[in-house]
ZAZA-803295 format. One record per residue (C-alpha): residue number from 0; residue in three letters; x, y, z. Coordinates in nm, 2 decimals. Example, Ala and Ser with C-alpha at 12.3 -4.5 7.8 and 13.67 -1.06 7.14 Angstrom:
<sites>
SITE   nr  rest      px      py      pz
SITE    0   Ala    1.23   -0.45    0.78
SITE    1   Ser    1.37   -0.11    0.71
</sites>
This chain:
<sites>
SITE   nr  rest      px      py      pz
SITE    0   Met   -4.51   -2.55    0.78
SITE    1   Arg   -4.13   -2.61    0.80
SITE    2   Asn   -4.08   -2.46    0.45
SITE    3   Arg   -4.28   -2.16    0.55
SITE    4   Leu   -4.07   -2.11    0.86
SITE    5   Lys   -3.75   -2.13    0.66
SITE    6   Leu   -3.88   -1.87    0.41
SITE    7   Leu   -4.00   -1.65    0.69
SITE    8   Leu   -3.65   -1.66    0.85
SITE    9   Ile   -3.48   -1.57    0.52
SITE   10   Phe   -3.73   -1.29    0.46
SITE   11   Ala   -3.66   -1.15    0.81
SITE   12   Phe   -3.29   -1.17    0.73
SITE   13   Met   -3.34   -0.97    0.41
SITE   14   Leu   -3.57   -0.72    0.58
SITE   15   Ser   -3.32   -0.65    0.85
SITE   16   Gly   -3.08   -0.51    0.59
SITE   17   Ile   -3.34   -0.26    0.46
SITE   18   Thr   -3.13    0.04    0.56
SITE   19   Glu   -2.84   -0.07    0.34
SITE   20   Ile   -3.07   -0.15    0.05
SITE   21   Trp   -3.24    0.19    0.08
SITE   22   Arg   -2.90    0.37    0.10
SITE   23   Arg   -2.78    0.19   -0.22
SITE   24   Leu   -3.10    0.27   -0.40
SITE   25   Glu   -3.06    0.64   -0.31
SITE   26   Met   -2.71    0.63   -0.45
SITE   27   Met   -2.83    0.46   -0.77
SITE   28   Thr   -3.11    0.71   -0.83
SITE   29   Thr   -2.90    1.03   -0.84
SITE   30   Pro   -2.91    1.22   -1.17
SITE   31   Glu   -2.56    1.12   -1.27
SITE   32   Ile   -2.62    0.75   -1.24
SITE   33   Gln   -2.75    0.58   -1.56
SITE   34   Pro   -3.08    0.38   -1.53
SITE   35   Val   -2.89    0.07   -1.65
SITE   36   Gly   -2.69    0.07   -1.32
SITE   37   Leu   -3.01    0.06   -1.11
SITE   38   Ile   -3.16   -0.22   -1.33
SITE   39   Ala   -2.84   -0.42   -1.30
SITE   40   Tyr   -2.84   -0.38   -0.92
SITE   41   Cys   -3.20   -0.49   -0.89
SITE   42   Ile   -3.14   -0.80   -1.10
SITE   43   Leu   -2.83   -0.89   -0.90
SITE   44   Phe   -3.01   -0.84   -0.58
SITE   45   Ala   -3.30   -1.06   -0.69
SITE   46   Met   -3.05   -1.33   -0.80
SITE   47   Cys   -2.88   -1.33   -0.46
SITE   48   Ala   -3.22   -1.35   -0.28
SITE   49   Gly   -3.31   -1.65   -0.51
SITE   50   Ser   -2.98   -1.81   -0.43
SITE   51   Leu   -3.06   -1.80   -0.06
SITE   52   Val   -3.39   -1.97   -0.12
SITE   53   Gly   -3.23   -2.23   -0.34
SITE   54   Thr   -2.96   -2.31   -0.09
SITE   55   Ala   -3.23   -2.36    0.18
SITE   56   Tyr   -3.38   -2.64   -0.03
SITE   57   Ile   -3.06   -2.84   -0.09
SITE   58   His   -3.14   -3.19    0.02
SITE   59   Arg   -2.80   -3.30    0.16
SITE   60   Gly   -2.78   -3.18    0.52
SITE   61   Trp   -2.41   -3.14    0.55
SITE   62   Ile   -2.39   -2.93    0.23
SITE   63   Arg   -2.69   -2.72    0.34
SITE   64   Trp   -2.56   -2.65    0.69
SITE   65   Ser   -2.20   -2.58    0.56
SITE   66   Leu   -2.33   -2.32    0.32
SITE   67   Ala   -2.56   -2.18    0.59
SITE   68   Ala   -2.26   -2.13    0.82
SITE   69   Phe   -2.06   -1.98    0.53
SITE   70   Phe   -2.33   -1.73    0.43
SITE   71   Ala   -2.41   -1.65    0.80
SITE   72   Ala   -2.04   -1.58    0.87
SITE   73   Gly   -2.01   -1.35    0.58
SITE   74   Ser   -2.32   -1.16    0.68
SITE   75   Ile   -2.21   -1.13    1.04
SITE   76   Thr   -1.87   -0.99    0.93
SITE   77   Leu   -2.01   -0.73    0.70
SITE   78   Asp   -2.30   -0.62    0.91
SITE   79   Ser   -2.07   -0.59    1.22
SITE   80   Tyr   -1.86   -0.34    1.02
SITE   81   Gln   -2.14   -0.16    0.85
SITE   82   Trp   -2.35   -0.11    1.15
SITE   83   Ala   -2.05    0.00    1.36
SITE   84   Val   -1.92    0.26    1.11
SITE   85   Gly   -2.24    0.35    0.94
SITE   86   Asp   -2.11    0.30    0.59
SITE   87   Phe   -2.07    0.02    0.33
SITE   88   Met   -1.79   -0.23    0.35
SITE   89   Glu   -1.59   -0.26    0.03
SITE   90   Tyr   -1.33   -0.53   -0.04
SITE   91   Asp   -1.05   -0.30    0.07
SITE   92   Gly   -1.22   -0.26    0.41
SITE   93   Phe   -1.27   -0.64    0.43
SITE   94   Ile   -0.90   -0.69    0.38
SITE   95   Thr   -0.82   -0.44    0.65
SITE   96   Met   -1.06   -0.61    0.88
SITE   97   Met   -0.91   -0.95    0.82
SITE   98   Gln   -0.56   -0.81    0.88
SITE   99   Ser   -0.68   -0.66    1.21
SITE  100   Ala   -0.83   -0.98    1.34
SITE  101   Gly   -0.62   -0.95    1.65
SITE  102   Asp   -0.84   -0.66    1.76
SITE  103   Leu   -1.14   -0.88    1.81
SITE  104   Gly   -1.13   -0.85    2.18
SITE  105   Asn   -1.13   -0.47    2.18
SITE  106   Ala   -1.40   -0.48    1.91
SITE  107   Leu   -1.63   -0.70    2.13
SITE  108   Ala   -1.57   -0.47    2.43
SITE  109   Gln   -1.67   -0.16    2.24
SITE  110   Gln   -1.88   -0.27    1.95
SITE  111   Gly   -2.09   -0.52    2.15
SITE  112   Pro   -2.44   -0.39    2.05
SITE  113   Ala   -2.36   -0.37    1.68
SITE  114   Met   -2.19   -0.71    1.67
SITE  115   Leu   -2.48   -0.87    1.87
SITE  116   Met   -2.73   -0.73    1.62
SITE  117   Ala   -2.52   -0.87    1.33
SITE  118   Leu   -2.50   -1.20    1.51
SITE  119   Gly   -2.88   -1.21    1.55
SITE  120   Lys   -2.93   -1.13    1.18
SITE  121   Gly   -2.68   -1.40    1.09
SITE  122   Leu   -2.86   -1.66    1.31
SITE  123   Leu   -3.18   -1.59    1.12
SITE  124   Leu   -3.00   -1.69    0.80
SITE  125   Leu   -2.82   -1.98    0.96
SITE  126   Phe   -3.14   -2.15    1.06
SITE  127   Gly   -3.34   -2.03    0.76
SITE  128   Ile   -3.10   -2.22    0.54
SITE  129   Gly   -2.99   -2.49    0.77
SITE  130   Leu   -3.33   -2.64    0.89
SITE  131   Lys   -3.42   -2.95    0.70
SITE  132   Pro   -3.67   -2.86    0.42
SITE  133   Val   -3.98   -3.05    0.33
SITE  134   Val   -3.92   -3.19   -0.02
SITE  135   Ser   -4.09   -2.96   -0.28
SITE  136   Ser   -4.16   -3.02   -0.65
SITE  137   Asn   -4.21   -2.65   -0.71
SITE  138   Leu   -4.04   -2.54   -1.04
SITE  139   Phe   -3.91   -2.21   -0.89
SITE  140   Val   -3.76   -2.40   -0.60
SITE  141   Gly   -3.59   -2.64   -0.83
SITE  142   Leu   -3.44   -2.37   -1.05
SITE  143   Thr   -3.32   -2.17   -0.75
SITE  144   Arg   -3.16   -2.48   -0.60
SITE  145   Leu   -2.97   -2.55   -0.92
SITE  146   Ala   -2.87   -2.18   -0.95
SITE  147   Ser   -2.78   -2.11   -0.59
SITE  148   Leu   -2.40   -2.18   -0.61
SITE  149   Pro   -2.36   -2.05   -0.97
SITE  150   Ile   -2.51   -1.72   -0.86
SITE  151   Leu   -2.25   -1.69   -0.58
SITE  152   Ala   -1.98   -1.78   -0.83
SITE  153   Leu   -2.11   -1.52   -1.08
SITE  154   Leu   -2.11   -1.25   -0.81
SITE  155   Thr   -1.75   -1.34   -0.71
SITE  156   Ile   -1.63   -1.33   -1.07
SITE  157   Leu   -1.80   -1.00   -1.12
SITE  158   Leu   -1.63   -0.85   -0.81
SITE  159   Phe   -1.30   -1.00   -0.92
SITE  160   Phe   -1.31   -0.81   -1.25
SITE  161   Arg   -1.43   -0.49   -1.07
SITE  162   Gly   -1.14   -0.50   -0.82
SITE  163   Gly   -1.37   -0.60   -0.54
SITE  164   Glu   -1.61   -0.31   -0.58
SITE  165   Gly   -1.98   -0.32   -0.65
SITE  166   Ala   -2.13   -0.53   -0.37
SITE  167   Ser   -2.28   -0.24   -0.17
SITE  168   Gly   -2.64   -0.30   -0.08
SITE  169   Leu   -2.65   -0.66   -0.19
SITE  170   Pro   -2.75   -0.93    0.07
SITE  171   Thr   -2.45   -0.93    0.31
SITE  172   Ser   -2.46   -1.31    0.30
SITE  173   His   -2.34   -1.30   -0.06
SITE  174   Ser   -2.11   -1.00   -0.05
SITE  175   Gly   -1.94   -1.14    0.26
SITE  176   Ala   -1.91   -1.49    0.11
SITE  177   Ser   -1.77   -1.34   -0.22
SITE  178   Phe   -1.52   -1.13   -0.03
SITE  179   Ala   -1.40   -1.44    0.16
SITE  180   Leu   -1.36   -1.63   -0.16
SITE  181   Leu   -1.16   -1.35   -0.32
SITE  182   Phe   -0.95   -1.33    0.00
SITE  183   Gly   -0.88   -1.70   -0.01
SITE  184   Tyr   -0.80   -1.69   -0.38
SITE  185   Glu   -0.55   -1.41   -0.33
SITE  186   Tyr   -0.39   -1.59   -0.04
SITE  187   Leu   -0.35   -1.91   -0.24
SITE  188   Thr   -0.21   -1.74   -0.54
SITE  189   Asn    0.02   -1.49   -0.37
SITE  190   Asp    0.39   -1.56   -0.33
SITE  191   His    0.46   -1.68    0.02
SITE  192   Gly    0.83   -1.74   -0.03
SITE  193   Pro    1.09   -1.61    0.21
SITE  194   Arg    1.17   -1.24    0.22
SITE  195   Glu    1.48   -1.11    0.06
SITE  196   Ala    1.79   -1.06    0.28
SITE  197   Val    1.94   -0.72    0.31
SITE  198   Ser    2.14   -0.68   -0.01
SITE  199   Ile    2.30   -0.34    0.05
SITE  200   Lys    2.56   -0.27    0.31
SITE  201   Pro    2.62    0.04    0.52
SITE  202   Ser    2.86    0.26    0.33
SITE  203   Lys    3.00    0.40    0.66
SITE  204   Glu    3.00    0.32    1.02
SITE  205   Ser    2.70    0.48    1.18
SITE  206   Ser    2.75    0.68    1.50
SITE  207   Asp    2.67    0.51    1.83
SITE  208   Gln    2.35    0.71    1.87
SITE  209   Asp    2.01    0.55    1.92
SITE  210   Ile    1.77    0.58    1.64
SITE  211   Val    1.40    0.59    1.74
SITE  212   Leu    1.08    0.59    1.53
SITE  213   Ile    0.77    0.69    1.74
SITE  214   Ile    0.44    0.61    1.57
SITE  215   Asp    0.16    0.77    1.75
SITE  216   Glu   -0.20    0.68    1.70
SITE  217   Ser   -0.46    0.90    1.53
SITE  218   Ile   -0.29    1.23    1.59
SITE  219   Ala   -0.43    1.52    1.38
SITE  220   Gly   -0.13    1.74    1.31
SITE  221   Ala   -0.33    2.06    1.29
SITE  222   Tyr   -0.45    2.01    1.65
SITE  223   Leu   -0.10    2.04    1.80
SITE  224   Asp    0.04    2.38    1.90
SITE  225   Ile    0.35    2.32    1.68
SITE  226   Asn    0.12    2.35    1.37
SITE  227   Ser   -0.16    2.57    1.47
SITE  228   Asp   -0.22    2.89    1.68
SITE  229   Thr   -0.53    2.72    1.82
SITE  230   Gly   -0.35    2.38    1.88
SITE  231   Val   -0.31    2.21    2.21
SITE  232   Tyr    0.01    2.16    2.41
SITE  233   Ser    0.24    1.91    2.25
SITE  234   Gly    0.56    1.95    2.45
SITE  235   Leu    0.75    1.99    2.12
SITE  236   Leu    0.79    2.37    2.10
SITE  237   Arg    1.17    2.41    2.04
SITE  238   Gln    1.21    2.73    2.23
SITE  239   Lys    1.12    2.55    2.55
SITE  240   Arg    1.38    2.26    2.50
SITE  241   Asp    1.75    2.23    2.52
SITE  242   Ile    1.76    1.95    2.26
SITE  243   Pro    1.71    2.05    1.89
SITE  244   Ile    1.36    1.99    1.76
SITE  245   Tyr    1.30    2.01    1.38
SITE  246   Asn    0.93    2.05    1.31
SITE  247   Phe    0.84    1.95    0.95
SITE  248   Gly    0.49    2.05    1.02
SITE  249   Leu    0.20    1.87    0.85
SITE  250   Ala    0.29    1.56    0.65
SITE  251   Ala    0.09    1.34    0.42
SITE  252   Ser    0.04    0.99    0.57
SITE  253   Ile    0.07    0.67    0.37
SITE  254   Thr   -0.30    0.60    0.41
SITE  255   His   -0.58    0.69    0.64
SITE  256   Cys   -0.60    0.35    0.82
SITE  257   Ser   -0.36    0.21    1.08
SITE  258   Val   -0.26   -0.12    0.92
SITE  259   Gly   -0.14    0.02    0.59
SITE  260   Ser    0.06    0.31    0.74
SITE  261   Asn    0.22    0.10    1.01
SITE  262   Val    0.33   -0.18    0.78
SITE  263   Met    0.48    0.06    0.53
SITE  264   Leu    0.67    0.25    0.80
SITE  265   Arg    0.83   -0.09    0.89
SITE  266   Phe    0.90   -0.21    0.54
SITE  267   Gly    0.92    0.11    0.33
SITE  268   Gly    0.85    0.16   -0.03
SITE  269   Thr    0.74    0.43   -0.27
SITE  270   Arg    0.40    0.51   -0.42
SITE  271   Asp    0.49    0.31   -0.72
SITE  272   Asn    0.64   -0.01   -0.56
SITE  273   Tyr    0.50   -0.04   -0.21
SITE  274   Arg    0.30   -0.36   -0.28
SITE  275   Ala    0.61   -0.55   -0.40
SITE  276   Val    0.83   -0.40   -0.12
SITE  277   Ile    0.59   -0.50    0.16
SITE  278   Arg    0.56   -0.85    0.01
SITE  279   Asn    0.93   -0.92   -0.05
SITE  280   Lys    1.18   -0.67    0.09
SITE  281   Pro    1.35   -0.68    0.43
SITE  282   Ser    1.20   -0.51    0.73
SITE  283   Ile    1.35   -0.21    0.91
SITE  284   Trp    1.46   -0.46    1.18
SITE  285   Ser    1.67   -0.65    0.93
SITE  286   Tyr    1.84   -0.33    0.81
SITE  287   Ala    1.91   -0.23    1.17
SITE  288   Lys    2.06   -0.56    1.27
SITE  289   Thr    2.28   -0.56    0.95
SITE  290   Ala    2.40   -0.22    1.05
SITE  291   Gly    2.49   -0.34    1.40
SITE  292   Phe    2.20   -0.21    1.60
SITE  293   Glu    2.02   -0.39    1.88
SITE  294   Thr    1.65   -0.39    1.79
SITE  295   Ile    1.37   -0.30    2.03
SITE  296   Tyr    0.99   -0.28    1.99
SITE  297   Ile    0.77   -0.10    2.25
SITE  298   Asp    0.40   -0.15    2.19
SITE  299   Ala    0.15    0.02    2.41
SITE  300   Gln   -0.16   -0.09    2.21
SITE  301   Arg   -0.16   -0.47    2.25
SITE  302   Thr   -0.09   -0.72    2.53
SITE  303   Gly    0.01   -1.08    2.57
SITE  304   Gly    0.26   -1.08    2.28
SITE  305   Gln   -0.03   -1.02    2.04
SITE  306   Tyr    0.08   -0.91    1.69
SITE  307   Gln   -0.08   -0.62    1.50
SITE  308   Asn   -0.05   -0.44    1.17
SITE  309   Leu    0.06   -0.75    0.98
SITE  310   Met    0.34   -0.85    1.21
SITE  311   Asn    0.43   -1.22    1.21
SITE  312   Asp    0.68   -1.47    1.35
SITE  313   Val    0.93   -1.40    1.07
SITE  314   Glu    0.94   -1.03    1.15
SITE  315   Arg    0.94   -1.09    1.52
SITE  316   Ala    1.26   -1.30    1.49
SITE  317   Asp    1.46   -0.99    1.41
SITE  318   Ile    1.34   -0.80    1.72
SITE  319   Asp    1.58   -0.85    2.01
SITE  320   His    1.35   -0.70    2.29
SITE  321   Trp    0.97   -0.69    2.28
SITE  322   His    0.78   -0.48    2.53
SITE  323   Gln    0.40   -0.46    2.60
SITE  324   Phe    0.22   -0.33    2.90
SITE  325   Glu   -0.06   -0.56    2.99
SITE  326   Asp   -0.04   -0.48    3.37
SITE  327   Ile   -0.07   -0.10    3.30
SITE  328   Ala   -0.40    0.07    3.26
SITE  329   Val   -0.46    0.22    2.92
SITE  330   Leu   -0.46    0.57    3.07
SITE  331   His   -0.10    0.53    3.18
SITE  332   Arg    0.06    0.33    2.90
SITE  333   Asp    0.21    0.61    2.70
SITE  334   His    0.38    0.75    3.01
SITE  335   Ser    0.51    0.40    3.08
SITE  336   Val    0.64    0.40    2.72
SITE  337   Ala    0.83    0.72    2.80
SITE  338   Asp    0.99    0.55    3.10
SITE  339   Arg    1.09    0.24    2.91
SITE  340   Leu    1.22    0.44    2.62
SITE  341   Ser    1.42    0.66    2.85
SITE  342   Ser    1.59    0.35    3.01
SITE  343   Tyr    1.71    0.24    2.66
SITE  344   Leu    1.82    0.59    2.56
SITE  345   Asn    2.02    0.61    2.89
SITE  346   Asp    2.20    0.27    2.86
SITE  347   Asp    2.48    0.38    2.62
SITE  348   Lys    2.41    0.10    2.37
SITE  349   Lys    2.36    0.14    1.99
SITE  350   Gln    1.99    0.06    1.94
SITE  351   Phe    1.70    0.10    1.69
SITE  352   Ile    1.37    0.14    1.88
SITE  353   Leu    1.03    0.15    1.73
SITE  354   Val    0.73    0.26    1.94
SITE  355   Asn    0.36    0.22    1.89
SITE  356   Lys    0.18    0.46    2.13
SITE  357   Val   -0.18    0.46    2.25
SITE  358   Gly   -0.22    0.82    2.13
SITE  359   Ala   -0.57    0.95    2.07
SITE  360   His   -0.76    0.68    1.88
SITE  361   Phe   -1.13    0.68    1.98
SITE  362   Pro   -1.28    0.62    2.23
SITE  363   Val   -1.12    0.94    2.37
SITE  364   Asn   -1.35    0.97    2.66
SITE  365   Asp   -1.11    0.82    2.92
SITE  366   Lys   -0.76    0.86    2.77
SITE  367   Phe   -0.67    1.15    3.00
SITE  368   Pro   -0.69    1.20    3.38
SITE  369   Asp   -0.91    1.46    3.54
SITE  370   Ser   -0.61    1.68    3.58
SITE  371   His   -0.59    1.72    3.21
SITE  372   Ala   -0.96    1.78    3.14
SITE  373   Gln   -0.88    2.14    3.03
SITE  374   Tyr   -1.12    2.16    2.74
SITE  375   Arg   -1.49    2.16    2.81
SITE  376   Pro   -1.77    2.06    2.75
SITE  377   Met   -1.65    1.71    2.68
SITE  378   Leu   -1.78    1.35    2.64
SITE  379   Lys   -1.92    1.15    2.93
SITE  380   Arg   -1.63    0.97    3.11
SITE  381   Gly   -1.58    0.64    3.30
SITE  382   Thr   -1.72    0.40    3.04
SITE  383   Met   -1.43    0.30    2.82
SITE  384   Ala   -1.12    0.32    3.03
SITE  385   Asp   -1.00   -0.03    2.93
SITE  386   Val   -1.04    0.01    2.55
SITE  387   Thr   -0.73    0.10    2.36
SITE  388   Asp   -0.81    0.18    2.00
SITE  389   Thr   -1.11    0.01    1.85
SITE  390   Ala   -1.35    0.23    1.66
SITE  391   Ser   -1.69    0.31    1.81
SITE  392   Arg   -1.99    0.51    1.73
SITE  393   Asp   -2.06    0.60    2.09
SITE  394   His   -2.14    0.97    2.10
SITE  395   Leu   -2.07    0.99    1.72
SITE  396   Asp   -2.42    1.03    1.59
SITE  397   Gly   -2.33    1.30    1.34
SITE  398   Arg   -2.47    1.60    1.53
SITE  399   Gln   -2.24    1.90    1.55
SITE  400   Ser   -2.31    1.94    1.92
SITE  401   Asn   -2.17    1.60    1.98
SITE  402   Trp   -1.87    1.67    1.76
SITE  403   Ile   -1.79    1.96    1.98
SITE  404   Leu   -1.78    1.73    2.29
SITE  405   Tyr   -1.57    1.49    2.10
SITE  406   Arg   -1.32    1.74    1.98
SITE  407   Asn   -1.27    1.87    2.33
SITE  408   Ser   -1.22    1.52    2.47
SITE  409   Tyr   -0.97    1.46    2.19
SITE  410   Arg   -0.78    1.78    2.28
SITE  411   Asn   -0.76    1.66    2.64
SITE  412   Ser   -0.62    1.33    2.52
SITE  413   Leu   -0.35    1.51    2.33
SITE  414   Thr   -0.24    1.72    2.63
SITE  415   Trp   -0.19    1.39    2.82
SITE  416   Asn   -0.07    1.14    2.56
SITE  417   Val    0.14    1.38    2.35
SITE  418   Gly    0.22    1.68    2.57
SITE  419   Gly    0.25    1.47    2.89
SITE  420   Phe    0.45    1.20    2.71
SITE  421   Phe    0.71    1.43    2.57
SITE  422   Asp    0.74    1.62    2.90
SITE  423   Arg    0.82    1.29    3.07
SITE  424   Leu    1.06    1.18    2.79
SITE  425   Phe    1.26    1.51    2.79
SITE  426   Glu    1.28    1.50    3.17
SITE  427   Lys    1.41    1.14    3.20
SITE  428   Ala    1.60    1.06    2.88
SITE  429   Asn    1.94    1.15    2.76
SITE  430   Leu    1.85    1.27    2.41
SITE  431   Ala    2.20    1.41    2.32
SITE  432   Asp    2.30    1.09    2.15
SITE  433   Ala    1.97    1.01    1.98
SITE  434   Thr    1.78    1.08    1.66
SITE  435   Ile    1.40    1.05    1.71
SITE  436   Ile    1.15    1.07    1.44
SITE  437   Tyr    0.79    1.13    1.56
SITE  438   Thr    0.48    1.09    1.35
SITE  439   Ser    0.13    0.94    1.36
SITE  440   Asp   -0.01    0.66    1.15
SITE  441   His   -0.28    0.89    1.00
SITE  442   Gly   -0.48    1.20    1.08
SITE  443   Gln   -0.84    1.26    1.18
SITE  444   Thr   -1.15    1.44    1.06
SITE  445   Phe   -1.38    1.59    1.32
SITE  446   His   -1.63    1.73    1.07
SITE  447   Glu   -1.53    2.08    1.14
SITE  448   Arg   -1.70    2.20    0.82
SITE  449   Gly   -2.03    2.04    0.93
SITE  450   Glu   -1.99    1.74    0.70
SITE  451   Lys   -2.22    1.44    0.76
SITE  452   Gly   -2.08    1.12    0.90
SITE  453   Gln   -1.99    0.94    1.22
SITE  454   Ala   -1.62    0.83    1.16
SITE  455   Thr   -1.29    1.01    1.21
SITE  456   His   -1.07    0.81    0.97
SITE  457   Cys   -1.05    0.50    0.75
SITE  458   Thr   -1.36    0.61    0.57
SITE  459   Pro   -1.45    0.50    0.21
SITE  460   Asn   -1.44    0.86    0.09
SITE  461   Pro   -1.20    1.03    0.32
SITE  462   Glu   -1.17    1.40    0.41
SITE  463   Ile   -0.82    1.54    0.35
SITE  464   Glu   -0.76    1.57    0.72
SITE  465   Glu   -0.76    1.19    0.76
SITE  466   Gly   -0.43    1.18    0.57
SITE  467   Leu   -0.26    1.45    0.76
SITE  468   Ala   -0.01    1.36    1.03
SITE  469   Pro    0.26    1.55    1.23
SITE  470   Leu    0.63    1.50    1.14
SITE  471   Val    0.90    1.60    1.39
SITE  472   Val    1.27    1.51    1.43
SITE  473   Ile    1.43    1.54    1.77
SITE  474   Gly    1.81    1.54    1.85
SITE  475   Asp    2.08    1.45    1.60
SITE  476   Gln    2.28    1.76    1.71
SITE  477   Glu    2.57    1.66    1.47
SITE  478   Asn    2.36    1.75    1.17
SITE  479   Glu    2.17    2.05    1.31
SITE  480   Glu    2.24    2.27    1.02
SITE  481   Arg    2.13    2.01    0.76
SITE  482   Trp    1.80    1.95    0.95
SITE  483   Ala    1.73    2.32    0.98
SITE  484   Ser    1.79    2.37    0.61
SITE  485   Ala    1.56    2.07    0.53
SITE  486   Val    1.28    2.22    0.74
SITE  487   Asn    1.31    2.56    0.57
SITE  488   Gln    1.28    2.39    0.22
SITE  489   Ser    1.02    2.12    0.30
SITE  490   Lys    0.80    2.22    0.59
SITE  491   Asp    0.44    2.12    0.53
SITE  492   Gly    0.54    1.94    0.22
SITE  493   Leu    0.67    1.59    0.31
SITE  494   Ser    0.51    1.25    0.35
SITE  495   His    0.55    0.93    0.54
SITE  496   Tyr    0.74    0.78    0.24
SITE  497   Arg    1.04    0.99    0.34
SITE  498   Ile    1.08    0.82    0.69
SITE  499   Phe    1.21    0.48    0.59
SITE  500   Pro    1.50    0.60    0.38
SITE  501   Thr    1.58    0.86    0.65
SITE  502   Leu    1.61    0.58    0.91
SITE  503   Leu    1.84    0.38    0.67
SITE  504   Arg    2.05    0.69    0.62
SITE  505   Ala    2.09    0.74    0.99
SITE  506   Met    2.20    0.37    1.01
SITE  507   Gly    2.48    0.43    0.77
SITE  508   Tyr    2.33    0.32    0.44
SITE  509   Ala    2.42    0.54    0.14
SITE  510   Ala    2.14    0.75   -0.01
SITE  511   Lys    2.24    0.65   -0.36
SITE  512   Ala    2.18    0.28   -0.28
SITE  513   Val    1.86    0.35   -0.08
SITE  514   Lys    1.68    0.59   -0.32
SITE  515   Pro    1.61    0.36   -0.61
SITE  516   Ile    1.42    0.12   -0.39
SITE  517   Tyr    1.28    0.35   -0.12
SITE  518   Gly    1.28    0.70   -0.26
SITE  519   Pro    1.44    1.02   -0.12
SITE  520   Asp    1.48    1.09    0.25
SITE  521   Met    1.38    1.39    0.45
SITE  522   Leu    1.70    1.57    0.39
SITE  523   Ala    1.67    1.54    0.01
SITE  524   Pro    1.55    1.85   -0.19
SITE  525   Asp    1.30    1.63   -0.40
SITE  526   Ser    0.94    1.76   -0.39
SITE  527   Asp    0.67    1.53   -0.27
SITE  528   Pro    0.32    1.48   -0.43
SITE  529   Phe    0.16    1.53   -0.08
SITE  530   Thr   -0.10    1.26   -0.14
SITE  531   Phe   -0.22    0.97    0.07
SITE  532   Asn   -0.35    0.64   -0.06
SITE  533   Ile   -0.73    0.59   -0.02
SITE  534   Lys   -0.72    0.24   -0.17
SITE  535   Phe   -0.42    0.09    0.00
SITE  536   Asn   -0.53   -0.27   -0.05
SITE  537   Ala   -0.57   -0.23   -0.43
SITE  538   Arg   -0.62   -0.58   -0.54
SITE  539   Leu   -0.74   -0.80   -0.83
SITE  540   Gly   -0.61   -0.57   -1.10
SITE  541   Ser   -0.73   -0.25   -0.94
SITE  542   Glu   -0.49    0.04   -0.88
SITE  543   Pro   -0.43    0.26   -0.57
SITE  544   Val   -0.61    0.59   -0.56
SITE  545   Trp   -0.42    0.90   -0.44
SITE  546   Lys   -0.58    1.19   -0.27
SITE  547   His   -0.40    1.52   -0.28
SITE  548   Ile   -0.41    1.75    0.03
SITE  549   Pro   -0.44    2.12   -0.06
SITE  550   Leu   -0.29    2.30    0.24
SITE  551   Asp   -0.52    2.60    0.20
SITE  552   Gln   -0.83    2.38    0.25
SITE  553   Ile   -0.73    2.21    0.57
SITE  554   Ala   -0.98    2.25    0.85
SITE  555   His   -0.84    2.43    1.16
SITE  556   Pro   -0.94    2.35    1.52
SITE  557   Pro   -1.24    2.57    1.60
SITE  558   Glu   -1.18    2.79    1.91
SITE  559   Ser   -1.55    2.82    1.95
SITE  560   Asp   -1.56    2.46    2.07
SITE  561   Tyr   -1.45    2.51    2.43
SITE  562   Met   -1.41    2.70    2.75
SITE  563   Lys   -1.05    2.61    2.84
SITE  564   Lys   -1.00    2.55    3.21
SITE  565   Asp   -0.72    2.76    3.37
</sites>
């Protein structure tokens, strides 16, 4: 009876993943897929299922329960992701999820139902494997017991040689466990030595102006009035400001996920060398301190000193002043950022300041006050006021009627967290002695063409809009002619890769010393490929994949979405 219970629990575990199995089978039965691929998948699936049965009959309790916990943890991790975003998790996504472990609290607050279902499925497997079996002399049981761990090893080796790809639709117990083993292997074999010190010196004394990099969250460049006739108020139209504003228009982001873009904006690199640069080269903070700048980090997304986007203690040591806003409601944090930033811009000190804003990452239901609910109809409000930026499928069921509601709520968020932010900053800050670069970590897709799907960014097969961010320079009146010339030659044609060398140039580092490592800056005439990286965490011998953004194919904000409130 106990053996039957164990097999029943394992069968229930397998059955609860039927949606992912069916989706993989549909993918494998398209005309362009060779039958051998489908046969290989079925064989591998059967081997993984047999491995679970064999593991459940291991006699030694501590081994059996340890493996039960390992498989269950892998299953919970993958299913939480897959059931939240409605798509398969690949190894690249697993890496991103591990790197974003600090977001677990927000994930629980917003992804509770999906994570609870994943937990329930994982518990079925935990007890299905862990409960003590009755000794069996069945030949099949004996063979699967002997093969249980070799099958896991075989799958892990297969994924290793395929760069982490190919586990979609397999039992999440094994794909999750294999991903964890690959992650552990990479960690143990990677170089964890100290970072290089700054090896180049400023060629000239920089001015006493402040240098600021504002990284907004999930801002679709085409949805701002500076880039579209149907865009919403950004506060960045130059004709309405006394301080120069140089709008470089739409820019290709580094990647379409927050972690990769943010870490590269802090460490720099080119499309060819970014992996080595992130691993070994100095941070922007180190360059700033070497050039004599006080360093300041203003983070509106996290609280309690929590790190994000691969920050660690080593990087933190080069930051003189660290600011978060745990006592401020999410709704008001970007405006608090404007106040804090203004106080630094007004203190007559030479500073480098990096800002991570709340911006407009979903859920966007409650990221604006009622006074800014200008675009209607919109999503139901009052349910997610305390959630900063964790992905959610709430109201994102793929129907175009709900995407209309979502796009309008997003527009309202922009009017408050972009337009309202810059209104407040221009009102309070002395910008005459500052150079500010404004961008977003990535863009957004809102399925304007009627595409299927439930996500806005960080998807396995992204739309071009996911890699499209705004790029604006504010201030630097001493070089107004050069900036104006650069906009004329490069508008709608640059990328995030230009920002790091531009910051170094403003700090006094010579372009000829910077360019060989970090590429050309925003003032340089060099053309840009205008691509973003859809496989940022290319590992295990695989290479990055670059997606070009054709400007004539970008989806524009549909005016038919809304009735704008006067």
